[in-house]
C-alpha positions as CSV (number, residue, x, y, z in Angstrom):
1,M,0.2,0.4,-14.1
2,T,-1.9,0.8,-17.2
3,A,-5.2,-0.8,-18.1
4,Y,-3.9,-1.7,-21.5
5,N,-3.4,-5.4,-20.5
6,A,-6.3,-5.6,-18.0
7,T,-8.2,-8.3,-19.9
8,Q,-5.0,-10.2,-20.7
9,F,-3.9,-10.2,-17.1
10,I,-7.2,-11.4,-15.7
11,R,-7.1,-14.2,-18.2
12,N,-3.6,-15.1,-17.3
13,I,-4.4,-15.7,-13.6
14,R,-7.2,-18.2,-14.4
15,S,-7.0,-21.9,-13.8
16,V,-5.0,-24.1,-16.1
17,S,-6.3,-27.4,-17.5
18,V,-3.6,-30.1,-17.5
19,A,-3.1,-31.8,-20.9
20,P,-2.1,-35.5,-21.0
21,N,1.1,-34.8,-23.0
22,L,3.9,-34.4,-20.4
23,R,6.8,-34.3,-22.8
24,I,9.1,-31.4,-22.1
25,R,10.8,-29.7,-25.0
26,G,13.5,-27.1,-25.1
27,Q,11.0,-24.2,-25.5
28,H,9.2,-25.5,-22.4
29,V,12.5,-25.2,-20.4
30,V,12.9,-21.6,-21.6
31,V,9.3,-20.7,-20.6
32,L,9.7,-22.3,-17.2
33,V,13.1,-20.7,-16.5
34,L,11.7,-17.2,-17.5
35,S,8.7,-17.9,-15.2
36,A,11.0,-19.0,-12.4
37,L,12.7,-15.6,-12.4
38,V,9.3,-14.1,-11.6
39,V,8.3,-16.7,-9.0
40,L,11.6,-16.8,-7.2
41,P,11.4,-13.4,-5.3
42,L,7.7,-14.1,-4.4
43,A,8.6,-17.5,-3.1
44,V,11.4,-16.0,-1.0
45,V,8.9,-13.7,0.7
46,L,6.4,-16.4,1.3
47,L,9.0,-18.9,2.6
48,E,10.0,-16.3,5.2
49,L,6.6,-16.9,6.9
50,L,7.5,-20.5,7.5
51,T,10.1,-19.5,10.0
52,P,8.4,-16.5,11.8
53,T,10.2,-14.6,14.5
54,Q,8.0,-14.7,17.6
55,E,9.4,-11.4,19.0
56,I,8.7,-9.6,15.8
57,W,5.1,-10.7,15.5
58,D,4.5,-10.0,19.2
59,H,5.8,-6.5,18.7
60,L,3.8,-6.0,15.5
61,W,0.6,-7.3,17.1
62,A,1.1,-5.1,20.1
63,T,1.6,-1.9,18.0
64,L,0.4,-1.2,14.5
65,L,-0.3,-4.5,12.8
66,P,-4.1,-4.7,13.8
67,T,-4.6,-1.1,12.6
68,M,-2.7,-1.8,9.4
69,I,-4.7,-4.9,8.6
70,R,-8.0,-3.2,9.3
71,N,-7.1,-0.1,7.3
72,T,-5.9,-2.3,4.4
73,V,-9.2,-4.2,4.3
74,L,-11.2,-1.0,4.5
75,L,-9.1,0.7,1.8
76,V,-9.3,-2.2,-0.6
77,A,-13.1,-2.6,0.0
78,G,-13.7,1.1,-0.3
79,V,-11.7,1.5,-3.5
80,G,-13.3,-1.6,-5.0
81,A,-16.8,-0.3,-4.2
82,G,-16.0,3.2,-5.3
83,T,-14.5,2.3,-8.6
84,L,-17.2,-0.2,-9.4
85,V,-20.0,2.3,-8.8
86,L,-18.3,5.3,-10.4
87,G,-16.8,3.4,-13.4
88,T,-20.0,1.5,-14.1
89,T,-22.1,4.7,-13.9
90,L,-19.9,6.7,-16.2
91,A,-19.7,3.9,-18.7
92,W,-23.5,3.5,-18.7
93,L,-24.0,7.2,-19.2
94,V,-21.7,7.5,-22.2
95,T,-23.0,4.3,-23.9
96,A,-26.7,4.4,-23.1
97,Y,-27.5,8.1,-23.5
98,R,-26.8,11.0,-25.9
99,F,-26.2,14.3,-24.2
100,P,-24.1,17.5,-24.9
101,G,-20.4,16.7,-24.8
102,R,-20.9,12.9,-24.9
103,G,-18.2,12.4,-27.5
104,F,-15.7,14.4,-25.5
105,F,-16.4,12.5,-22.3
106,D,-16.2,9.2,-24.0
107,W,-12.4,9.4,-24.2
108,A,-11.7,12.2,-21.7
109,L,-12.9,10.1,-18.8
110,L,-9.8,7.9,-19.3
111,L,-7.4,10.9,-18.6
112,P,-7.2,10.3,-14.8
113,M,-5.1,7.2,-15.6
114,A,-2.3,9.5,-16.5
115,L,-2.2,11.0,-12.9
116,P,-0.6,8.7,-10.3
117,S,-2.5,8.6,-7.1
118,Y,0.4,9.8,-5.0
119,I,0.5,13.0,-7.0
120,L,-3.2,13.6,-6.8
121,A,-2.9,13.0,-3.1
122,F,-0.3,15.6,-2.3
123,V,-2.2,18.1,-4.5
124,Y,-5.3,17.6,-2.5
125,V,-3.4,17.8,0.8
126,A,-1.7,21.0,-0.2
127,T,-5.0,22.5,-1.4
128,F,-7.3,21.4,1.5
129,D,-5.0,21.2,4.5
130,F,-5.2,23.7,7.3
131,A,-2.6,25.9,5.8
132,G,-3.9,25.4,2.2
133,P,-5.7,28.0,0.1
134,V,-9.2,26.7,0.7
135,Q,-9.2,26.7,4.5
136,S,-7.2,29.9,4.6
137,A,-9.8,31.6,2.4
138,L,-12.7,30.2,4.5
139,R,-11.1,31.6,7.7
140,G,-10.7,34.9,6.0
141,W,-14.3,35.0,5.0
142,F,-16.0,33.4,8.1
143,G,-13.5,33.8,10.9
144,A,-10.9,31.6,12.5
145,D,-13.4,29.2,14.0
146,V,-14.9,28.0,10.7
147,W,-15.3,24.2,10.6
148,F,-13.7,22.2,7.8
149,P,-13.4,18.4,7.6
150,R,-10.0,16.8,8.2
151,I,-8.2,15.9,5.0
152,D,-5.8,13.3,6.6
153,T,-8.3,10.4,6.9
154,G,-8.9,7.0,5.3
155,W,-11.9,8.4,3.4
156,S,-9.6,10.9,1.7
157,A,-7.3,8.1,0.6
158,I,-10.2,6.0,-0.7
159,L,-11.6,9.0,-2.6
160,V,-8.2,9.9,-4.2
161,L,-7.5,6.2,-5.2
162,T,-11.1,5.9,-6.5
163,M,-10.7,8.9,-8.7
164,T,-7.4,7.7,-10.3
165,L,-8.4,4.0,-10.6
166,Y,-12.0,4.2,-11.8
167,P,-10.9,4.1,-15.5
168,Y,-10.0,0.4,-15.0
169,V,-13.7,-0.3,-14.5
170,Y,-14.9,2.4,-16.9
171,L,-12.8,1.1,-19.8
172,L,-13.9,-2.6,-19.4
173,A,-17.5,-1.7,-18.6
174,R,-17.8,0.6,-21.6
175,T,-16.6,-2.2,-23.9
176,A,-19.0,-4.7,-22.3
177,F,-22.0,-2.4,-22.5
178,R,-21.3,-1.7,-26.2
179,S,-21.2,-5.4,-26.9
180,Q,-24.8,-5.8,-25.7
181,S,-27.4,-6.2,-28.5
182,A,-30.6,-4.4,-28.8
183,Y,-32.4,-7.7,-28.1
184,T,-31.3,-7.3,-24.4
185,F,-33.3,-4.1,-24.1
186,D,-36.2,-5.6,-26.1
187,A,-36.4,-8.3,-23.5
188,A,-36.3,-5.6,-20.7
189,R,-39.2,-3.8,-22.3
190,T,-41.3,-7.0,-22.4
191,M,-40.6,-7.4,-18.7
192,G,-41.8,-3.9,-18.1
193,L,-38.4,-2.5,-17.0
194,N,-37.2,1.0,-17.6
195,R,-33.6,1.9,-18.7
196,T,-32.2,1.9,-15.1
197,Q,-33.9,-1.3,-14.2
198,A,-32.6,-2.9,-17.4
199,L,-29.1,-1.9,-16.3
200,L,-29.3,-3.4,-12.9
201,R,-31.2,-6.6,-13.7
202,L,-29.9,-7.5,-17.2
203,V,-26.9,-5.5,-18.4
204,V,-24.8,-5.6,-15.2
205,P,-25.2,-9.4,-14.7
206,L,-24.3,-10.0,-18.3
207,S,-21.2,-7.7,-17.9
208,R,-20.1,-9.2,-14.6
209,P,-16.8,-10.6,-15.9
210,A,-15.7,-7.2,-17.2
211,L,-16.9,-5.3,-14.1
212,V,-15.2,-7.7,-11.7
213,A,-12.0,-7.6,-13.7
214,G,-11.8,-3.9,-13.6
215,M,-12.6,-3.7,-10.0
216,S,-10.0,-6.4,-9.1
217,L,-7.3,-4.4,-10.9
218,A,-8.3,-1.3,-9.0
219,M,-8.2,-3.2,-5.7
220,M,-4.7,-4.6,-6.5
221,E,-3.4,-1.2,-7.3
222,S,-4.7,0.1,-4.0
223,L,-2.8,-2.7,-2.3
224,N,0.3,-1.6,-4.1
225,D,0.0,2.0,-3.0
226,F,2.0,3.3,0.0
227,A,2.6,7.0,-0.8
228,T,-1.0,8.1,-1.1
229,V,-2.0,6.5,2.3
230,R,1.1,8.0,3.9
231,F,0.2,11.5,2.7
232,F,-3.2,11.0,4.4
233,N,-1.6,9.4,7.6
234,Y,-3.5,6.2,7.0
235,P,-1.2,3.2,7.8
236,T,-1.7,0.0,5.7
237,L,0.3,-3.1,5.2
238,S,2.2,-1.7,2.2
239,E,2.9,1.5,4.0
240,G,4.0,-0.5,7.0
241,I,6.7,-2.3,5.1
242,F,8.3,1.1,4.3
243,R,7.7,2.3,7.8
244,I,9.6,-0.6,9.3
245,W,12.3,-0.6,6.7
246,E,13.0,3.1,7.1
247,G,12.3,3.5,10.8
248,M,13.5,0.2,12.4
249,M,15.9,-1.0,9.7
250,N,14.6,-4.5,10.5
251,R,14.7,-6.6,7.4
252,S,13.2,-9.7,9.0
253,A,10.1,-7.7,10.1
254,A,9.8,-6.1,6.7
255,M,10.1,-9.5,5.0
256,E,7.5,-11.1,7.2
257,L,5.1,-8.2,6.7
258,A,5.7,-8.4,2.9
259,G,4.8,-12.1,3.1
260,L,1.5,-11.3,4.8
261,L,0.8,-8.7,2.1
262,C,1.6,-11.3,-0.5
263,I,-0.9,-13.7,1.0
264,F,-3.4,-10.9,1.1
265,T,-2.9,-10.3,-2.6
266,L,-3.2,-14.0,-3.5
267,G,-6.4,-14.1,-1.5
268,L,-7.8,-11.2,-3.5
269,I,-7.0,-13.1,-6.7
270,L,-9.0,-16.1,-5.4
271,V,-11.9,-13.8,-4.5
272,E,-11.8,-12.3,-8.0
273,R,-12.0,-15.8,-9.5
274,S,-14.9,-16.7,-7.2
275,L,-16.8,-13.5,-8.0
276,R,-16.4,-14.1,-11.7
277,G,-17.7,-17.6,-11.3
278,G,-15.7,-19.0,-14.3
279,A,-17.4,-16.5,-16.6
280,R,-15.7,-15.6,-19.9
281,Y,-15.8,-12.4,-22.0
282,T,-18.3,-12.8,-24.8
283,Q,-20.0,-10.7,-27.5
284,T,-23.6,-11.1,-26.5
285,G,-25.0,-9.8,-29.7
286,G,-22.9,-11.1,-32.5
287,H,-24.1,-9.3,-35.6
288,A,-27.4,-8.2,-33.9
289,P,-28.2,-4.5,-34.0
290,R,-26.9,-2.3,-31.2
291,P,-29.2,-0.3,-29.0
292,E,-29.6,3.3,-29.9
293,P,-28.6,5.8,-27.2
294,V,-31.5,7.6,-25.6
295,V,-31.3,11.4,-26.2
296,L,-31.2,13.5,-23.1
297,S,-32.2,17.0,-24.0
298,G,-32.9,20.1,-21.9
299,V,-32.2,20.1,-18.2
300,R,-31.5,16.4,-17.9
301,G,-28.8,16.5,-20.6
302,R,-27.2,19.6,-19.1
303,L,-27.2,17.9,-15.6
304,V,-25.4,14.8,-16.9
305,T,-22.9,17.0,-18.7
306,L,-22.4,19.0,-15.5
307,A,-21.9,15.9,-13.4
308,L,-19.3,14.4,-15.7
309,T,-17.5,17.7,-15.9
310,G,-17.4,17.7,-12.1
311,V,-15.9,14.2,-12.0
312,L,-13.3,14.9,-14.7
313,S,-12.4,18.3,-13.1
314,A,-11.9,16.8,-9.6
315,A,-9.9,13.7,-10.9
316,F,-7.7,15.4,-13.5
317,L,-8.3,18.9,-14.9
318,L,-8.1,21.0,-11.7
319,P,-5.2,19.0,-10.2
320,V,-3.2,19.3,-13.4
321,L,-4.0,23.0,-13.6
322,Q,-2.7,23.4,-10.1
323,L,0.5,21.5,-10.9
324,G,0.9,23.8,-13.9
325,L,0.5,26.9,-11.9
326,W,2.9,25.7,-9.2
327,T,5.4,24.7,-11.9
328,W,5.2,28.2,-13.5
329,E,5.7,29.9,-10.1
330,E,8.7,27.7,-9.3
331,W,10.4,28.3,-12.7
332,R,9.6,32.0,-12.4
333,K,11.3,32.2,-9.0
334,Q,14.3,30.1,-9.9
335,G,15.1,31.5,-13.4
336,P,16.8,29.6,-16.2
337,G,20.0,29.0,-14.2
338,G,18.4,28.0,-10.9
339,T,19.2,24.9,-9.0
340,L,15.8,23.5,-9.9
341,N,16.8,23.5,-13.6
342,I,20.0,21.7,-12.9
343,A,18.3,19.2,-10.6
344,F,15.5,18.6,-13.1
345,E,18.0,17.8,-15.9
346,R,19.8,15.3,-13.7
347,Y,16.7,13.5,-12.5
348,M,15.1,13.5,-16.0
349,T,18.3,12.0,-17.4
350,T,18.4,9.3,-14.7
351,T,14.7,8.5,-15.1
352,I,14.9,8.2,-18.9
353,S,18.1,6.0,-18.7
354,I,16.5,3.7,-16.1
355,A,13.2,3.5,-18.0
356,L,14.9,2.8,-21.3
357,L,17.0,0.0,-19.8
358,A,14.0,-1.6,-18.0
359,A,11.7,-1.3,-21.1
360,F,14.3,-3.0,-23.3
361,A,15.0,-5.8,-20.8
362,T,11.3,-6.4,-20.1
363,L,10.5,-6.4,-23.8
364,L,13.2,-9.0,-24.5
365,W,11.9,-11.0,-21.6
366,A,8.4,-10.9,-22.9
367,L,9.4,-11.6,-26.5
368,L,11.3,-14.7,-25.5
369,L,8.5,-15.9,-23.2
370,A,5.7,-15.3,-25.8
371,H,7.8,-16.9,-28.7
372,S,8.8,-19.9,-26.7
373,A,5.2,-20.5,-25.4
374,R,3.8,-20.0,-29.0
375,T,6.4,-22.5,-30.4
376,S,6.1,-25.2,-27.8
377,G,2.4,-25.1,-26.8
378,G,1.0,-27.5,-24.3
379,W,0.1,-27.1,-20.7
380,W,3.7,-26.5,-19.6
381,S,3.8,-23.3,-21.5
382,K,0.4,-22.2,-20.4
383,L,1.4,-22.8,-16.7
384,G,4.7,-20.9,-17.2
385,T,3.0,-18.0,-18.9
386,R,0.5,-17.6,-16.1
387,L,3.2,-17.7,-13.4
388,A,5.3,-15.2,-15.3
389,T,2.5,-12.7,-15.4
390,L,1.7,-13.1,-11.8
391,G,4.1,-10.3,-10.8
392,Y,1.7,-7.7,-12.2
393,A,-0.7,-8.5,-9.3
394,M,1.9,-8.2,-6.6
395,P,2.5,-4.9,-4.7
396,G,5.8,-3.3,-5.6
397,A,6.8,-3.4,-1.9
398,V,6.5,-7.3,-2.0
399,I,8.5,-7.5,-5.2
400,G,11.2,-5.1,-4.0
401,V,11.7,-6.8,-0.7
402,G,11.7,-10.2,-2.3
403,I,14.3,-9.3,-4.9
404,L,16.4,-7.5,-2.4
405,M,16.6,-10.6,-0.2
406,T,17.2,-12.9,-3.3
407,L,20.1,-10.7,-4.6
408,T,21.6,-10.5,-1.1
409,A,21.6,-14.2,-0.8
410,V,23.2,-14.6,-4.3
411,D,25.9,-12.0,-3.4
412,R,26.7,-13.8,-0.1
413,A,26.9,-17.1,-1.9
414,T,29.2,-15.9,-4.6
415,H,31.4,-14.1,-2.0
416,A,31.6,-17.3,0.0
417,W,32.7,-19.2,-3.1
418,G,35.3,-16.6,-3.8
419,I,33.6,-15.4,-7.1
420,G,32.8,-11.8,-6.1
421,A,33.7,-9.3,-3.4
422,G,30.9,-7.7,-1.5
423,L,27.4,-6.9,-2.6
424,L,27.6,-6.7,-6.4
425,L,24.0,-7.3,-7.3
426,T,22.3,-5.8,-4.3
427,G,21.7,-2.1,-4.8
428,S,22.7,-2.3,-8.4
429,L,21.0,-1.2,-11.6
430,L,20.7,-4.8,-12.6
431,G,18.7,-5.6,-9.5
432,L,16.4,-2.6,-10.2
433,T,15.9,-3.7,-13.8
434,Y,15.1,-7.2,-12.7
435,A,12.4,-5.9,-10.3
436,F,10.8,-3.8,-13.0
437,G,10.8,-6.9,-15.3
438,V,9.0,-8.9,-12.6
439,R,6.5,-6.1,-12.0
440,F,5.7,-5.2,-15.6
441,L,6.3,-8.4,-17.6
442,A,2.6,-8.8,-18.0
443,V,2.3,-5.3,-19.5
444,A,4.8,-6.1,-22.2
445,H,3.7,-9.7,-22.7
446,G,0.1,-8.8,-23.5
447,S,1.1,-6.6,-26.4
448,V,3.8,-8.9,-27.6
449,E,1.6,-12.0,-27.5
450,S,-1.3,-10.4,-29.3
451,S,1.1,-9.1,-32.0
452,L,2.7,-12.5,-32.6
453,E,-0.7,-14.0,-33.1
454,T,-1.1,-11.9,-36.2
455,V,1.9,-13.5,-37.9
456,T,0.9,-16.2,-40.4
457,P,2.1,-19.6,-39.3
458,S,3.0,-20.5,-42.9
459,L,5.8,-17.9,-42.9
460,E,7.3,-19.6,-39.9
461,Q,6.9,-23.0,-41.4
462,A,8.5,-21.8,-44.7
463,A,11.5,-20.5,-42.7
464,R,11.8,-23.8,-40.8
465,T,11.9,-25.8,-44.1
466,L,14.9,-23.6,-45.1
467,G,16.7,-24.7,-42.0
468,D,16.2,-21.7,-39.8
469,G,16.0,-22.4,-36.1
470,A,13.4,-21.0,-33.7
471,L,15.6,-18.1,-32.6
472,R,16.5,-17.2,-36.2
473,V,12.8,-17.2,-37.1
474,L,12.1,-14.9,-34.2
475,V,14.8,-12.4,-35.2
476,R,14.5,-12.4,-38.9
477,I,10.8,-12.9,-39.5
478,Q,8.6,-12.4,-36.5
479,A,10.2,-9.4,-34.8
480,P,10.2,-7.2,-37.9
481,L,6.6,-8.1,-38.7
482,V,5.4,-7.1,-35.2
483,S,7.7,-4.2,-34.7
484,R,4.7,-1.8,-34.0
485,G,3.4,-4.1,-31.3
486,L,6.9,-4.4,-29.8
487,L,7.3,-0.6,-29.8
488,T,3.9,-0.2,-28.0
489,A,4.9,-2.8,-25.4
490,A,8.2,-1.0,-24.7
491,L,6.5,2.4,-24.6
492,L,3.9,1.2,-22.0
493,V,6.7,-0.3,-19.8
494,F,8.7,2.9,-20.2
495,V,5.9,5.0,-18.8
496,D,5.1,2.6,-16.0
497,V,8.7,2.6,-14.9
498,M,8.7,6.4,-14.9
499,K,5.7,6.4,-12.5
500,E,6.7,3.5,-10.3
501,L,7.6,4.5,-6.8
502,P,7.7,1.6,-4.3
503,I,10.2,-0.6,-6.3
504,T,12.4,2.4,-7.2
505,L,12.5,3.6,-3.6
506,L,13.6,0.2,-2.3
507,L,16.1,-0.8,-4.9
508,R,17.5,2.3,-6.6
509,P,21.3,2.5,-6.7
510,F,22.9,5.2,-4.5
511,G,22.5,8.6,-6.1
512,M,20.1,7.4,-8.9
513,D,16.8,9.1,-7.9
514,T,14.1,9.3,-10.5
515,L,11.4,12.0,-11.0
516,A,8.9,9.9,-9.0
517,I,11.3,9.7,-6.0
518,W,12.1,13.4,-6.3
519,A,8.5,14.4,-6.4
520,Y,7.6,12.1,-3.5
521,L,10.5,13.4,-1.3
522,L,9.7,17.0,-2.0
523,A,6.0,16.6,-1.3
524,S,6.8,14.7,1.9
525,E,8.6,17.8,3.1
526,G,5.8,20.1,2.1
527,F,7.6,21.7,-0.9
528,W,4.5,21.6,-3.0
529,E,5.6,24.0,-5.8
530,A,8.9,22.3,-6.2
531,A,7.3,18.8,-6.2
532,A,5.0,20.0,-9.0
533,V,7.8,20.2,-11.5
534,P,8.7,16.5,-11.7
535,S,5.0,15.6,-11.1
536,L,3.8,17.4,-14.2
537,S,6.5,15.7,-16.2
538,I,5.2,12.3,-15.0
539,V,1.6,13.2,-15.8
540,L,2.6,14.3,-19.3
541,A,4.4,11.0,-19.8
542,G,1.4,9.1,-18.4
543,L,-0.8,10.5,-21.2
544,V,1.0,8.2,-23.6
545,P,-0.7,4.9,-22.6
546,V,-4.0,6.8,-22.4
547,I,-3.6,7.8,-26.1
548,V,-2.7,4.1,-26.9
549,L,-5.9,3.0,-25.1
550,M,-7.9,5.5,-27.2
551,R,-6.5,4.1,-30.4
552,I,-7.1,0.5,-29.3
553,S,-10.7,1.2,-28.3
554,G,-11.3,2.8,-31.7
555,R,-11.9,6.2,-30.3
556,S,-9.8,9.4,-30.2
557,P,-10.4,13.1,-29.8
558,Q,-10.3,13.4,-33.6
559,Q,-12.8,10.6,-34.1
560,T,-15.5,11.7,-31.7
561,S,-18.7,12.8,-33.4
562,D,-21.2,13.5,-30.6
563,L,-19.7,16.8,-29.4
């Protein structure tokens, strides 16, 4: 998941005002059908809770369910608090102060977005576990009885997820802080407040919508995770779905647990709306002057630089360096003709093929949705669009289980009608592509919708007067004019699919493992050096949306001036 569509997604899950015009047009039907494709698997999961199996729930309550619920709540709360504090602090430092390296950190603090949390997790486990280099060195220096904190704890999971997800808050908070006018700080001075007090009493309350939006996205991503918490032996609801699926092979139990996780996610969305209190994103200063950053020189400036260097090193630089060293060692041992090279080529080819197919299908889905909603207008289209982008909030385990059950039901129905033989859709590439579309439609839709808004309506009207229909206008006029936006949307979905683990693990066709699955399976067996090879490839691909974010926010390494 990228933060590229963070603001768009939070806007999409807000309440809808019903217009008096209830007339349904053809484009309304298209929007509602496209939205129904997203809602259907989620509804299947929720409907499973209406007919609970007493024996399953008795067994779950007697075993791991209370622990999973408690751990999930603690994980989400911890990641929410950690990303809020860390992201807000970093954004405040780079916007309110001028210190050595400020221009570099302004964009570099986004880099942890390129590192999936499950990759950072196994790097930390391999480095700090009992057999890792850190504890081995300490035992060599201070003896075998030297104390070191356990790495496989919930706090470790919260720390890793916080380091990879804080850019959601950082990005939105930085934008919100920069929108504040100098008059805000003039008011603070008249109240006798210093810079820190102005942040806590004026700037943060004014920036609440952005801060809550970023924190909510981070919390939803923590709900989606199962591999990170599994590496740290910290069972949660999402991890429990896979535990039951793999260990018990009990689809009913997994379905009902997925329904509970879905309700948990919907509750989180309601909490987010309540915390925002109906607030909107606004530019508080208009054309008013922006506050000048305070210069931090001497020891204070160097301490800030050192602190930001520590955060960036722990969250990105050192883990990627470790992945690079492991990759080099593995390639050096294997040689050009080793089995690793052959496997890498196969997994890379499979990953690119799946990602290209999913990116194309999701882009087409988003384009039809955005065009139909733009053409029809009205509350029907608004409602359909909000429902269609709801999949972005849902954990991958929920979507995967829901789609698997949906396709299984369709296969059984077609087989009963004599149309097909066996499970044609279940476990197919079509089902996997469908799941990716549900999960990442909001990613593509945000870019497509914003691009279509730049097309002059008069061009569409002129084409209509010449007799062109809506679809012909889309293909001949709109799509060519917004080709860059469409390419950006496809690229973002492509990278997200490369990194996605839960959906791919549940729905991949037999023999079609991706780089993410390869890395996860190798790391699960403790083959750290081998797991680094696909992991480094995923990280390099993950840099693409970060570069896009730099361009969108008007900053890039070449544009920084406060080095």
